[in-house]
KEVOLUM-855246 format. One line per 2 residues: number of its first residue (from 1); for each residue z, y, x of N, C-alpha, C, O. Coordinates in Angstrom, 2 decimals. Example, Ala and Ser with C-alpha at 12.3 -4.5 7.8 and 13.67 -1.06 7.14 Angstrom:
1 = 7.80,-5.69,13.19,7.80,-4.50,12.30,7.80,-3.30,13.20,8.46,-3.32,14.24 ~ 7.08,-2.25,12.85,7.14,-1.06,13.67,7.87,0.03,12.90,8.04,1.14,13.41 .
//
This chain:
1 = -13.38,-12.11,13.07,-14.03,-11.35,11.94,-14.97,-12.47,11.30,-15.04,-12.69,10.10 ~ -15.75,-13.20,12.40,-16.58,-14.21,11.82,-15.90,-15.53,11.29,-16.50,-16.10,10.38 .
3 = -14.85,-16.03,11.70,-14.05,-16.93,11.21,-13.51,-16.79,9.87,-13.56,-17.67,9.02 ~ -12.93,-15.48,9.71,-12.40,-14.99,8.37,-13.53,-15.03,7.26,-13.32,-15.49,6.14 .
5 = -14.79,-14.49,7.66,-15.85,-14.35,6.71,-16.33,-15.76,6.29,-16.56,-16.04,5.11 ~ -16.47,-16.64,7.34,-16.79,-18.09,6.92,-16.01,-18.74,6.04,-16.46,-19.44,5.14 .
7 = -14.38,-18.49,6.33,-13.62,-19.06,5.45,-13.70,-18.77,4.02,-13.59,-19.63,3.15 ~ -13.93,-17.31,3.80,-14.20,-16.66,2.55,-15.27,-17.37,1.91,-15.09,-17.80,0.77 .
9 = -16.43,-17.57,2.54,-17.65,-17.95,1.94,-17.51,-19.39,1.47,-17.97,-19.84,0.42 ~ -16.75,-20.10,2.47,-16.52,-21.68,2.25,-15.64,-21.63,0.76,-16.03,-22.32,-0.18 .
11 = -14.51,-20.81,0.63,-13.86,-20.91,-0.44,-14.48,-20.60,-1.59,-14.07,-21.15,-2.61 ~ -15.57,-19.68,-1.69,-16.46,-19.28,-2.82,-17.14,-20.28,-3.07,-17.17,-20.59,-4.26 .
13 = -17.87,-21.11,-2.16,-18.75,-22.40,-2.55,-17.84,-23.48,-2.98,-18.11,-24.12,-4.00 ~ -16.80,-23.72,-2.31,-15.99,-24.82,-2.86,-15.31,-24.78,-4.36,-15.13,-25.80,-5.02 .
15 = -14.97,-23.44,-4.80,-14.55,-23.35,-6.02,-15.71,-23.34,-7.10,-15.55,-23.74,-8.25 ~ -16.85,-22.85,-6.59,-18.11,-22.71,-7.65,-18.47,-24.09,-7.90,-19.00,-24.30,-8.99 .
17 = -18.28,-25.10,-7.09,-18.66,-26.62,-7.32,-17.91,-27.02,-8.72,-18.46,-27.71,-9.58 ~ -16.63,-26.51,-8.83,-15.86,-27.00,-10.18,-16.06,-26.06,-11.18,-15.28,-26.11,-12.13 .
19 = -17.02,-25.12,-11.19,-17.59,-24.26,-12.21,-16.47,-23.44,-12.88,-16.45,-23.21,-14.09 ~ -15.57,-23.03,-12.05,-14.54,-22.17,-12.45,-15.03,-20.79,-12.86,-16.07,-20.30,-12.42 .
21 = -14.12,-20.12,-13.86,-14.61,-18.79,-14.09,-14.30,-17.83,-12.97,-13.14,-17.59,-12.65 ~ -15.29,-17.29,-12.41,-15.13,-16.55,-11.14,-15.86,-15.04,-11.52,-16.78,-14.83,-12.31 .
23 = -15.15,-14.13,-10.72,-15.84,-12.83,-10.80,-16.05,-12.53,-9.03,-15.02,-12.65,-8.36 ~ -16.96,-12.27,-8.52,-17.15,-11.98,-7.04,-17.80,-10.65,-6.85,-18.76,-10.33,-7.56 .
25 = -17.34,-9.89,-5.97,-17.69,-8.41,-5.81,-17.20,-7.73,-4.55,-16.64,-8.32,-3.62 ~ -17.46,-6.44,-4.59,-17.06,-5.60,-3.71,-15.88,-4.59,-4.03,-15.71,-4.20,-5.18 .
27 = -15.14,-4.21,-3.07,-14.12,-3.45,-3.39,-13.73,-2.43,-2.23,-13.77,-2.76,-1.05 ~ -13.39,-1.27,-2.61,-13.10,-0.31,-1.32,-12.24,0.80,-2.00,-12.13,0.96,-3.22 .
29 = -11.74,1.41,-1.18,-10.82,2.66,-1.45,-10.11,3.39,-0.19,-10.47,3.18,0.96 ~ -9.01,4.28,-0.55,-8.56,5.13,0.44,-7.11,4.75,0.27,-6.60,4.44,-0.81 .
31 = -6.42,4.83,1.58,-4.87,4.91,1.59,-4.20,5.81,2.41,-4.70,6.43,3.35 ~ -3.00,5.87,2.01,-2.16,7.09,2.79,-0.96,6.25,3.31,-0.31,5.55,2.53 .
33 = -0.66,6.34,4.74,-0.11,5.28,5.57,0.94,5.99,6.20,0.85,7.19,6.43 ~ 2.00,5.26,6.50,3.21,5.96,7.19,3.87,4.72,7.81,3.67,3.57,7.41 .
35 = 4.78,5.10,8.94,5.72,4.15,9.47,6.91,4.39,9.27,7.27,5.52,8.96 ~ 7.86,3.26,9.40,9.29,3.23,9.00,10.04,2.33,9.81,9.47,1.52,10.53 .
37 = 11.44,2.42,9.73,12.12,1.38,10.73,13.01,2.12,11.35,12.73,3.31,11.49 ~ 14.23,1.65,11.85,15.04,2.35,12.78,14.64,2.62,14.01,15.11,3.61,14.56 .
39 = 13.73,1.80,14.71,13.26,2.25,16.12,12.21,3.29,15.90,12.06,4.12,16.79 ~ 11.41,3.35,14.76,10.49,4.47,14.62,11.27,5.88,14.33,10.84,6.95,14.77 .
41 = 12.38,5.78,13.60,13.30,6.77,13.17,13.78,7.51,14.57,13.76,8.72,14.77 ~ 14.22,6.46,15.51,14.96,6.97,16.70,13.92,7.80,17.51,14.28,8.83,18.09 .
43 = 12.64,7.36,17.54,11.46,7.96,18.22,11.33,9.33,17.83,11.34,10.30,18.59 ~ 11.19,9.33,16.36,10.70,10.58,15.84,12.19,11.65,16.25,12.05,12.81,16.64 .
45 = 13.36,11.10,16.11,14.31,12.09,16.47,14.44,12.53,17.99,14.82,13.62,18.43 ~ 14.04,11.45,18.64,13.95,11.68,20.25,13.05,12.88,20.41,13.40,13.83,21.11 .
47 = 11.90,12.84,19.77,10.71,13.81,20.14,11.01,15.11,19.40,10.37,16.13,19.64 ~ 12.12,15.04,18.40,12.29,16.24,17.53,11.10,16.55,16.68,10.74,17.70,16.48 .
49 = 10.54,15.57,16.22,9.29,15.81,15.19,9.65,15.38,13.79,10.77,15.06,13.40 ~ 8.76,15.42,13.25,8.56,14.69,11.75,7.64,13.78,11.44,6.49,14.06,11.76 .
51 = 7.87,12.67,10.86,7.08,11.73,10.28,6.30,11.94,9.21,6.79,12.21,8.11 ~ 4.93,11.82,9.45,4.06,12.22,8.16,3.02,11.09,8.14,2.78,10.24,9.00 .
53 = 2.41,11.34,6.80,1.60,10.18,6.38,0.01,10.67,6.87,-0.38,11.82,7.06 ~ -0.71,9.46,6.99,-2.04,9.51,7.40,-3.02,8.91,6.53,-2.73,7.83,6.02 .
55 = -4.23,9.49,6.25,-5.20,8.93,5.45,-6.03,7.66,6.11,-6.24,7.54,7.32 ~ -6.37,6.97,5.33,-7.15,5.76,6.01,-8.04,5.19,4.85,-8.21,5.80,3.79 .
57 = -8.58,3.99,5.14,-9.57,3.43,4.09,-9.65,1.92,4.20,-9.09,1.33,5.13 ~ -10.30,1.32,3.30,-10.52,-0.04,3.27,-11.67,-0.49,2.45,-11.89,0.08,1.39 .
59 = -12.39,-1.40,2.82,-13.61,-2.03,2.36,-13.94,-3.38,2.48,-13.79,-3.87,3.60 ~ -14.38,-4.13,1.52,-14.56,-5.48,1.57,-15.01,-6.24,0.35,-15.66,-5.70,-0.55 .
61 = -14.64,-7.53,0.33,-15.16,-8.50,-0.86,-13.77,-8.99,-1.54,-12.69,-9.04,-0.95 ~ -13.99,-9.28,-2.73,-13.00,-10.21,-3.55,-13.50,-11.16,-4.23,-14.71,-11.08,-4.46 .
63 = -12.80,-12.25,-4.73,-13.18,-13.06,-5.66,-11.80,-13.43,-6.54,-10.76,-13.98,-6.17 ~ -12.16,-12.97,-7.67,-11.10,-13.46,-8.97,-11.33,-14.54,-9.47,-12.45,-14.72,-9.94 .
65 = -10.40,-15.56,-9.53,-10.51,-16.88,-10.03,-9.37,-16.93,-11.23,-8.16,-16.72,-11.11 ~ -10.14,-17.28,-12.44,-9.26,-17.10,-13.61,-8.50,-18.54,-13.81,-9.13,-19.59,-13.73 .
67 = -7.39,-18.52,-14.02,-6.35,-19.76,-14.23,-6.50,-19.93,-15.82,-7.02,-20.89,-16.38 ~ -5.97,-18.86,-16.42,-6.11,-18.79,-17.96,-6.28,-17.52,-18.40,-6.59,-16.65,-17.58 .
69 = -6.12,-17.22,-19.67,-6.32,-15.89,-20.18,-5.56,-14.82,-19.55,-6.06,-13.71,-19.35 ~ -4.35,-15.11,-19.22,-3.48,-14.15,-18.66,-3.31,-14.19,-17.01,-2.72,-13.30,-16.41 .
71 = -3.84,-15.21,-16.42,-3.31,-15.44,-15.08,-4.62,-15.73,-14.16,-5.45,-16.59,-14.45 ~ -4.68,-14.98,-13.10,-5.78,-15.17,-12.00,-5.11,-15.07,-10.67,-4.01,-14.58,-10.44 .
73 = -6.13,-15.71,-9.68,-5.70,-15.66,-8.25,-7.04,-14.75,-7.58,-8.22,-15.02,-7.81 ~ -6.60,-13.72,-6.77,-7.82,-13.16,-6.17,-7.53,-12.85,-4.70,-6.81,-11.92,-4.33 .
75 = -8.18,-13.75,-3.85,-8.24,-13.64,-2.42,-9.28,-12.58,-2.07,-10.26,-12.40,-2.80 ~ -9.09,-11.95,-1.04,-9.83,-10.64,-0.88,-10.02,-10.68,1.04,-9.11,-11.07,1.78 .
77 = -11.19,-10.27,1.48,-11.29,-10.11,2.85,-11.71,-8.47,3.04,-12.65,-8.00,2.40 ~ -11.03,-7.78,3.84,-11.11,-6.46,3.81,-11.14,-5.93,5.21,-10.44,-6.52,6.02 .
79 = -11.81,-4.96,5.58,-11.65,-4.02,6.91,-10.81,-2.91,6.60,-11.25,-2.07,5.82 ~ -9.51,-2.77,7.15,-8.72,-1.73,6.77,-8.39,-0.89,7.91,-7.96,-1.35,8.97 .
81 = -8.58,0.33,7.67,-8.02,1.25,8.78,-6.66,2.13,8.29,-6.86,2.91,7.36 ~ -5.57,2.09,8.74,-4.42,2.70,8.23,-3.49,3.22,9.48,-3.86,3.04,10.64 .
83 = -2.46,3.78,9.21,-1.46,4.37,10.33,-0.47,5.25,9.90,0.24,5.07,8.91 ~ -0.43,6.34,10.74,0.84,7.24,10.44,0.65,8.37,11.60,-0.13,8.26,12.55 .
85 = 1.52,9.52,11.35,1.55,10.45,12.53,2.97,11.09,12.65,3.87,11.03,11.82 ~ 2.97,11.70,13.79,4.15,12.40,14.06,3.61,13.95,14.16,2.44,14.23,14.40 .
87 = 4.59,14.84,13.95,4.04,16.29,13.96,5.24,17.26,14.18,6.32,17.09,13.60 ~ 5.04,18.12,14.89,6.05,19.32,15.21,5.27,20.54,15.18,4.14,20.63,15.66 .
89 = 5.90,21.48,14.59,5.27,22.83,14.34,6.09,24.00,14.79,7.32,23.94,14.68 ~ 5.49,25.12,15.32,6.03,26.18,16.06,6.66,25.83,17.33,7.57,26.57,17.68 .
91 = 6.37,24.89,18.05,7.16,24.67,19.38,6.77,25.69,20.21,5.59,26.02,20.31 ~ 7.83,26.32,20.92,7.79,27.48,21.77,7.55,26.98,23.17,8.36,26.19,23.66 .
93 = 6.45,27.40,23.86,6.10,26.92,25.23,6.52,28.15,26.09,5.80,29.15,26.03 ~ 7.53,28.15,26.81,8.04,29.18,27.68,7.18,29.71,28.66,6.97,30.92,28.71 .
95 = 6.64,28.89,29.48,5.46,29.14,30.34,4.37,29.89,30.09,3.76,30.49,30.98 ~ 4.00,29.91,28.65,2.67,30.41,28.06,3.06,31.62,27.21,2.29,32.55,26.96 .
97 = 4.41,31.54,26.78,4.85,32.42,25.66,4.05,32.39,24.52,3.59,33.43,24.04 ~ 3.82,31.08,23.96,3.10,31.00,22.73,3.81,29.89,21.97,4.63,29.13,22.47 .
99 = 3.37,29.89,20.59,3.98,28.90,19.92,2.83,27.89,19.34,1.78,28.31,18.86 ~ 3.18,26.48,19.46,2.01,25.60,19.21,2.48,24.62,18.22,3.68,24.41,18.09 .
101 = 1.44,23.89,17.40,1.60,22.89,16.63,1.22,21.52,17.35,0.18,21.55,18.02 ~ 1.87,20.45,17.30,1.55,19.12,18.08,1.66,18.05,17.08,2.57,17.99,16.25 .
103 = 0.64,17.17,17.20,0.60,15.88,16.50,0.10,14.78,17.20,-0.90,14.92,17.91 ~ 0.68,13.70,17.09,0.36,12.42,17.52,0.09,11.31,16.20,0.93,10.87,15.42 .
105 = -1.36,11.04,16.22,-1.81,10.34,15.42,-2.33,8.92,15.68,-3.20,8.72,16.53 ~ -1.78,7.91,14.94,-1.79,6.50,15.25,-2.56,5.85,14.27,-2.16,6.00,13.11 .
107 = -3.81,4.99,14.51,-4.55,4.48,13.76,-4.60,2.89,14.10,-4.89,2.47,15.22 ~ -4.31,2.17,13.12,-4.61,0.68,13.21,-5.67,0.05,12.42,-5.71,0.31,11.22 .
109 = -6.60,-0.82,13.00,-7.74,-1.46,12.38,-7.47,-2.83,12.36,-7.05,-3.44,13.34 ~ -7.73,-3.37,11.15,-7.65,-4.83,11.02,-8.54,-5.39,10.12,-9.13,-4.69,9.29 .
111 = -8.69,-6.70,10.21,-9.27,-7.59,9.00,-8.03,-7.93,8.15,-7.02,-8.43,8.66 ~ -8.12,-7.70,7.08,-6.73,-7.74,6.08,-7.22,-8.77,5.07,-8.26,-8.60,4.42 .
113 = -6.41,-9.88,4.95,-6.55,-10.84,3.89,-5.32,-10.97,2.83,-4.24,-11.52,3.02 ~ -5.75,-10.32,1.70,-4.62,-10.26,0.85,-4.98,-11.44,-0.13,-6.17,-11.65,-0.36 .
115 = -3.93,-12.27,-0.76,-4.09,-13.05,-1.71,-3.19,-12.73,-3.02,-1.98,-12.95,-3.06 ~ -3.87,-12.23,-3.98,-3.22,-11.62,-5.00,-2.93,-12.65,-6.18,-3.77,-13.52,-6.44 .
117 = -1.77,-12.55,-6.87,-1.64,-13.48,-7.98,-1.41,-12.18,-8.97,-0.60,-11.29,-8.73 ~ -2.30,-12.25,-10.14,-2.45,-11.33,-11.15,-2.11,-11.78,-12.58,-2.61,-12.76,-13.11 .
119 = -1.27,-11.00,-13.11,-0.80,-11.44,-14.61,-1.42,-10.13,-15.46,-1.14,-8.95,-15.23 ~ -2.23,-10.60,-16.39,-3.08,-9.55,-17.13,-2.83,-9.58,-18.62,-2.62,-10.60,-19.27 .
121 = -2.87,-8.40,-19.06,-2.36,-8.33,-20.74,-3.42,-7.54,-21.14,-3.95,-6.74,-20.37 ~ -3.79,-7.73,-22.36,-4.66,-6.84,-23.26,-4.34,-5.39,-23.41,-3.38,-4.99,-24.06 .
123 = -5.12,-4.66,-22.81,-4.68,-3.13,-23.02,-4.64,-2.66,-24.39,-3.96,-1.68,-24.67 ~ -5.32,-3.28,-25.29,-5.60,-3.02,-26.76,-4.17,-3.23,-27.47,-3.97,-2.72,-28.58 .
125 = -3.27,-3.92,-26.88,-1.90,-4.21,-27.32,-0.99,-2.95,-27.16,0.04,-2.85,-27.84 ~ -1.34,-2.05,-26.33,-0.73,-0.92,-25.94,-1.36,0.51,-26.17,-0.70,1.54,-26.29 .
127 = -2.72,0.42,-26.20,-3.52,1.53,-26.56,-4.65,1.23,-27.46,-5.45,0.29,-27.35 ~ -4.61,2.20,-28.41,-5.63,1.86,-29.49,-7.06,1.73,-29.00,-7.82,0.88,-29.47 .
129 = -7.45,2.66,-27.95,-8.78,2.55,-27.56,-9.03,1.42,-26.17,-10.07,1.37,-25.52 ~ -8.02,0.71,-25.96,-8.11,0.07,-24.86,-8.88,-1.29,-25.05,-8.61,-2.09,-25.95 .
131 = -9.82,-1.45,-24.16,-10.64,-2.75,-24.40,-10.69,-3.66,-23.08,-11.52,-4.56,-22.94 ~ -9.83,-3.35,-22.21,-9.79,-4.00,-20.90,-8.42,-4.63,-20.86,-7.69,-4.83,-21.82 .
133 = -8.18,-4.95,-19.45,-6.76,-5.75,-19.33,-6.01,-5.03,-18.20,-6.46,-4.78,-17.08 ~ -4.87,-4.75,-18.66,-3.79,-4.23,-17.46,-3.35,-5.40,-16.57,-2.98,-6.45,-17.09 .
135 = -3.37,-5.24,-15.30,-3.14,-6.33,-14.22,-1.89,-5.89,-13.57,-1.85,-4.79,-13.01 ~ -0.87,-6.67,-13.61,0.18,-6.53,-12.62,-0.02,-7.67,-11.49,-0.37,-8.81,-11.81 .
137 = 0.20,-7.34,-10.28,-0.18,-8.38,-9.11,0.77,-8.12,-8.02,1.22,-6.99,-7.80 ~ 1.05,-9.16,-7.36,1.62,-8.99,-5.86,1.08,-10.27,-5.16,0.44,-11.14,-5.76 .
139 = 1.37,-10.31,-3.89,0.96,-11.61,-2.98,1.04,-11.24,-1.55,1.00,-10.07,-1.17 ~ 1.15,-12.28,-0.73,1.13,-12.15,0.67,-0.10,-11.40,1.31,-1.15,-11.43,0.67 .
141 = -0.07,-10.81,2.36,-1.25,-10.29,3.18,-1.12,-10.58,4.53,-0.06,-10.40,5.13 ~ -2.44,-11.14,5.21,-2.41,-11.47,6.59,-3.36,-10.55,7.16,-4.50,-10.37,6.74 .
143 = -2.74,-9.92,8.25,-3.57,-8.78,9.08,-3.90,-9.55,10.45,-3.09,-10.17,11.13 ~ -5.30,-9.37,10.69,-5.74,-9.65,12.11,-6.14,-8.61,12.75,-7.25,-8.19,12.44 .
145 = -5.45,-7.96,13.69,-5.56,-6.67,14.39,-6.86,-6.92,15.33,-6.94,-7.90,16.07 ~ -7.86,-5.95,15.21,-9.01,-6.27,15.71,-9.26,-5.37,17.01,-10.21,-5.72,17.71 .
147 = -8.63,-4.40,17.36,-8.52,-3.70,18.41,-7.28,-2.95,18.71,-6.36,-2.91,17.90 ~ -7.23,-2.28,20.00,-5.97,-1.61,20.27,-5.74,-0.52,19.28,-6.65,0.05,18.67 .
149 = -4.30,-0.23,19.14,-3.97,1.02,18.37,-4.34,2.36,18.99,-3.91,2.71,20.09 ~ -5.22,3.15,18.18,-5.74,4.29,18.61,-4.70,5.32,18.70,-4.06,5.45,17.65 .
151 = -4.40,6.04,19.60,-3.55,7.17,19.72,-4.22,8.38,19.78,-5.23,8.18,20.46 ~ -4.15,9.80,19.33,-4.69,10.86,19.38,-3.47,11.84,19.28,-2.57,11.87,18.44 .
153 = -3.75,12.79,20.55,-2.73,14.02,20.50,-3.51,15.03,20.38,-4.51,15.18,21.08 ~ -3.07,15.91,19.38,-3.78,17.20,19.10,-2.58,18.27,19.38,-1.42,18.14,18.98 .
155 = -3.09,19.41,20.19,-2.36,20.63,20.30,-3.08,21.83,19.92,-4.17,22.09,20.44 ~ -2.59,22.50,19.15,-3.06,23.70,18.51,-2.27,25.07,18.46,-1.05,25.09,18.30 .
157 = -3.00,26.18,18.61,-2.19,27.48,18.44,-3.17,28.50,18.04,-4.38,28.48,18.30 ~ -2.52,29.38,17.37,-3.61,30.58,16.84,-4.06,31.30,17.78,-3.26,31.71,18.61 .
159 = -5.43,31.63,17.88,-6.05,32.23,18.95,-6.59,31.49,20.11,-7.22,32.03,21.02 ~ -6.26,30.01,20.03,-6.85,29.27,21.21,-7.39,28.08,20.74,-7.04,27.50,19.71 .
161 = -8.35,27.69,21.61,-8.88,26.48,21.12,-8.07,25.07,21.21,-7.35,24.79,22.17 ~ -8.28,24.22,20.07,-7.38,23.17,19.90,-7.60,22.30,21.12,-8.74,22.26,21.61 .
163 = -6.57,21.56,21.68,-6.81,20.43,22.57,-6.40,19.15,22.02,-5.47,18.95,21.23 ~ -7.36,18.16,22.63,-7.20,16.89,21.97,-7.46,15.71,23.17,-8.40,15.72,23.96 .
165 = -6.36,14.67,23.10,-6.41,13.73,24.06,-6.35,12.34,23.37,-5.59,12.17,22.41 ~ -7.15,11.33,23.84,-6.99,10.12,23.02,-6.71,9.01,24.05,-7.04,9.09,25.23 .
167 = -6.02,7.89,23.47,-5.71,6.77,24.32,-5.43,5.62,23.37,-5.65,5.72,22.16 ~ -4.90,4.47,23.98,-4.87,3.20,23.17,-3.44,2.64,23.65,-2.90,2.90,24.73 .
169 = -2.94,1.85,22.68,-1.91,0.97,22.83,-2.06,-0.48,22.49,-2.45,-0.81,21.37 ~ -1.78,-1.34,23.39,-2.17,-2.85,22.85,-1.06,-3.27,22.11,0.08,-3.09,22.56 .
171 = -1.25,-3.83,20.99,-0.13,-4.53,20.00,0.21,-5.74,20.88,-0.60,-6.31,21.61 ~ 1.47,-6.07,20.72,1.95,-7.32,21.19,1.59,-8.42,20.29,1.28,-9.51,20.77 .
173 = 1.60,-8.20,18.87,1.27,-9.26,18.03,-0.09,-9.05,17.38,-0.24,-8.05,16.68 ~ -1.09,-9.89,17.55,-2.50,-9.46,16.91,-2.54,-10.23,15.38,-3.52,-10.08,14.64 .
175 = -1.59,-10.91,15.06,-1.54,-11.34,13.80,-0.27,-10.80,12.99,0.82,-10.94,13.54 ~ -0.31,-10.29,11.93,1.02,-9.81,11.23,0.87,-10.22,9.81,-0.22,-10.29,9.24 .
177 = 2.01,-10.47,9.29,2.30,-10.98,7.84,2.78,-9.69,7.05,3.61,-8.95,7.57 ~ 2.22,-9.42,5.76,2.79,-8.34,5.10,2.73,-8.79,3.65,2.51,-9.96,3.32 .
179 = 2.95,-7.76,2.79,3.05,-8.16,1.25,2.53,-6.84,0.52,2.68,-5.71,0.99 ~ 1.91,-7.14,-0.66,1.39,-6.07,-1.42,1.71,-6.34,-2.97,1.64,-7.46,-3.47 .
181 = 2.07,-5.21,-3.64,2.11,-5.30,-5.10,1.59,-4.04,-5.54,1.43,-3.06,-4.80 ~ 1.24,-4.10,-7.19,0.58,-3.06,-7.67,0.16,-3.13,-9.18,0.63,-4.01,-9.90 .
183 = -0.61,-2.32,-9.58,-1.03,-2.23,-10.94,-2.51,-1.84,-11.12,-2.99,-0.90,-10.49 ~ -3.27,-2.61,-12.01,-4.55,-2.22,-12.00,-5.15,-2.33,-13.56,-4.48,-2.69,-14.53 .
185 = -6.37,-1.99,-13.58,-7.00,-1.88,-14.93,-8.36,-2.65,-14.76,-9.17,-2.29,-13.91 ~ -8.60,-3.73,-15.63,-9.77,-4.52,-15.32,-10.73,-4.02,-16.58,-10.32,-4.10,-17.74 .
187 = -11.95,-3.55,-16.27,-12.80,-3.18,-17.44,-13.99,-4.28,-17.56,-14.85,-4.35,-16.67 ~ -14.01,-5.02,-18.52,-15.09,-6.01,-18.72,-16.44,-5.25,-18.89,-16.56,-4.19,-19.51 .
189 = -17.43,-5.92,-18.27,-18.69,-5.32,-18.55,-19.43,-5.98,-19.65,-20.11,-5.33,-20.44 ~ -19.28,-7.32,-19.71,-19.76,-8.35,-20.68,-18.95,-9.55,-20.68,-18.39,-9.95,-19.66 .
191 = -18.86,-10.19,-21.94,-18.20,-11.39,-21.89,-19.11,-12.45,-22.58,-19.61,-12.23,-23.68 ~ -19.30,-13.56,-21.92,-20.10,-14.71,-22.27,-19.31,-15.53,-23.25,-18.11,-15.39,-23.52 .
193 = -20.13,-16.38,-23.73,-19.43,-17.66,-24.58,-18.19,-18.16,-23.83,-17.11,-18.14,-24.42 ~ -18.25,-18.51,-22.81,-17.18,-19.14,-21.94,-16.82,-18.58,-20.70,-15.74,-18.88,-20.21 .
195 = -17.64,-17.75,-20.09,-17.15,-16.97,-18.98,-17.40,-15.62,-18.83,-18.38,-15.14,-19.41 ~ -16.61,-14.87,-18.08,-16.81,-13.48,-17.94,-18.13,-13.03,-17.07,-18.42,-13.46,-15.95 .
197 = -18.75,-12.20,-17.74,-20.08,-11.62,-16.85,-19.88,-10.50,-15.64,-20.64,-10.32,-14.68 ~ -18.85,-9.90,-15.91,-18.63,-8.87,-14.74,-17.61,-8.00,-15.06,-17.24,-7.97,-16.24 .
199 = -17.08,-7.30,-14.27,-15.76,-6.19,-14.33,-15.95,-5.37,-13.33,-16.56,-5.56,-12.28 ~ -15.20,-4.10,-13.83,-14.84,-3.02,-12.89,-13.45,-3.06,-12.86,-12.75,-3.08,-13.88 .
201 = -13.00,-3.07,-11.64,-11.58,-3.06,-11.17,-11.09,-1.72,-10.70,-11.71,-1.11,-9.82 ~ -10.03,-1.25,-11.24,-9.41,-0.02,-10.74,-7.89,-0.41,-10.62,-7.25,-0.93,-11.53 .
203 = -7.31,-0.04,-9.21,-5.99,-0.43,-8.96,-5.28,0.34,-7.93,-5.86,0.81,-6.95 ~ -3.99,0.48,-8.16,-3.10,1.25,-7.20,-2.04,0.19,-6.41,-1.23,-0.49,-7.03 .
205 = -2.15,0.17,-5.12,-1.37,-0.89,-4.51,-0.56,-0.24,-3.25,-0.95,0.68,-2.53 ~ 0.71,-0.97,-3.15,1.69,-0.69,-2.11,1.61,-1.78,-1.23,1.72,-2.92,-1.66 .
207 = 1.40,-1.49,0.19,1.30,-2.65,1.25,2.62,-2.45,2.34,2.96,-1.32,2.69 ~ 3.09,-3.27,2.66,4.27,-3.29,3.70,4.24,-4.51,4.63,4.18,-5.68,4.28 .
209 = 4.27,-3.98,6.00,4.24,-5.21,7.00,5.82,-5.69,6.96,6.84,-5.00,6.97 ~ 5.67,-7.08,6.93,7.08,-7.90,7.06,7.29,-8.28,8.39,8.43,-8.59,8.72 .
211 = 6.29,-8.32,9.31,6.65,-8.73,10.84,5.87,-7.34,11.60,4.95,-6.67,11.11 ~ 6.36,-7.19,12.56,5.94,-6.05,13.55,4.58,-6.08,14.14,3.86,-7.07,13.99 .
213 = 4.20,-5.05,14.80,3.09,-5.07,15.80,3.69,-5.31,17.20,2.98,-5.75,18.10 ~ 5.05,-5.01,17.40,5.51,-5.03,18.90,6.74,-5.93,18.79,7.49,-5.88,17.82 .
215 = 6.92,-6.83,19.89,8.11,-7.35,20.00,9.40,-6.58,20.08,9.46,-5.51,20.69 ~ 10.50,-7.16,19.42,11.88,-6.49,19.62,11.75,-4.95,19.15,12.33,-4.04,19.74 .
217 = 11.02,-4.77,18.12,10.82,-3.38,17.48,10.64,-3.65,16.10,9.73,-4.36,15.66 ~ 11.84,-2.86,15.18,11.57,-3.11,13.85,10.88,-2.02,13.01,11.15,-1.72,11.85 .
219 = 9.79,-1.41,13.94,8.81,-0.54,13.27,7.86,-1.24,12.22,7.25,-2.27,12.49 ~ 7.78,-0.75,11.27,7.04,-1.30,10.02,6.06,-0.28,9.60,6.39,0.90,9.47 .
221 = 4.60,-0.81,9.35,3.71,-0.09,8.66,3.72,-0.07,7.13,4.08,-1.10,6.56 ~ 3.37,1.03,6.39,3.52,0.92,5.07,2.37,1.81,4.62,2.13,2.77,5.36 .
223 = 1.53,1.63,3.41,0.62,2.42,2.85,0.44,2.18,1.31,0.74,1.15,0.70 ~ -0.06,3.23,0.86,-0.33,3.16,-0.68,-1.85,3.37,-0.93,-2.42,4.41,-0.58 .
225 = -2.47,2.36,-1.53,-4.00,2.61,-1.63,-4.36,2.45,-3.11,-3.83,1.70,-3.93 ~ -5.55,3.47,-3.32,-6.25,3.49,-4.56,-7.62,2.87,-4.33,-8.35,3.29,-3.43 .
227 = -8.00,1.86,-5.14,-9.24,1.13,-5.10,-9.95,1.06,-6.13,-9.42,1.23,-7.22 ~ -11.25,0.79,-6.04,-12.19,0.62,-7.17,-13.23,-0.52,-6.67,-13.75,-0.45,-5.56 .
229 = -13.49,-1.55,-7.58,-14.37,-2.58,-7.21,-15.28,-2.93,-8.51,-14.99,-2.65,-9.67 ~ -16.38,-3.58,-8.08,-17.41,-4.08,-9.08,-17.47,-5.40,-8.75,-17.47,-5.67,-7.55 .
231 = -17.52,-6.44,-9.71,-17.86,-7.71,-9.69,-18.58,-8.41,-10.85,-18.40,-8.08,-12.02 ~ -19.42,-9.42,-10.46,-20.29,-10.11,-11.30,-19.83,-11.55,-11.45,-19.38,-12.18,-10.49 .
233 = -19.94,-12.05,-12.66,-19.66,-13.41,-12.96,-20.67,-14.47,-12.27,-21.89,-14.35,-12.15 ~ -19.78,-15.64,-11.82,-20.67,-16.68,-11.18,-20.68,-17.63,-12.17,-21.32,-18.67,-12.02 .
//
């Protein structure tokens, strides 16, 4: 965590020396995550369960570096929580003569380092009232897994108190490569004679692991996130 933060601060200071057009700010949002892959699907089938999505979140800092009027690069450092879950409903327990619902909830926590290449077009070209920029973006994402994967088992049935048990699974790979792509809208707060003074950013992103958390396993994490950010010009 400290090394990642120091690198981000160093990058900020190094670029500022050259008086680039920069926007620095905070960004955060929520995500909806799930797992995919043949090994995951086999596990789901083996348990007779259903793969479902899980809510998560992210929060962090970004630096938008303007290359020209339409192109910018935006590195970020985020703390991200995401995952997925398995669920089975109306499972009959013969010994107790009751029907139960079961869930296995997996949570992954990481320091996430996206590097976005953003292509921006004036919204006014498409909408009469548009004063901002529509941004299309994509880029690599580096994940630094900060702790073991959290696993929560939940058992519930009508008329009974729910039962919960927690555990952890250690990931084989602490560093994972991923990718992201999405669309956003940048709202300028003020525009100076030469530099941007500030922006509000709203975007929708899709993330996917390109490498896995476990060796010899093609299970992959996916999530869709909605974010809002606020930045000021440097």
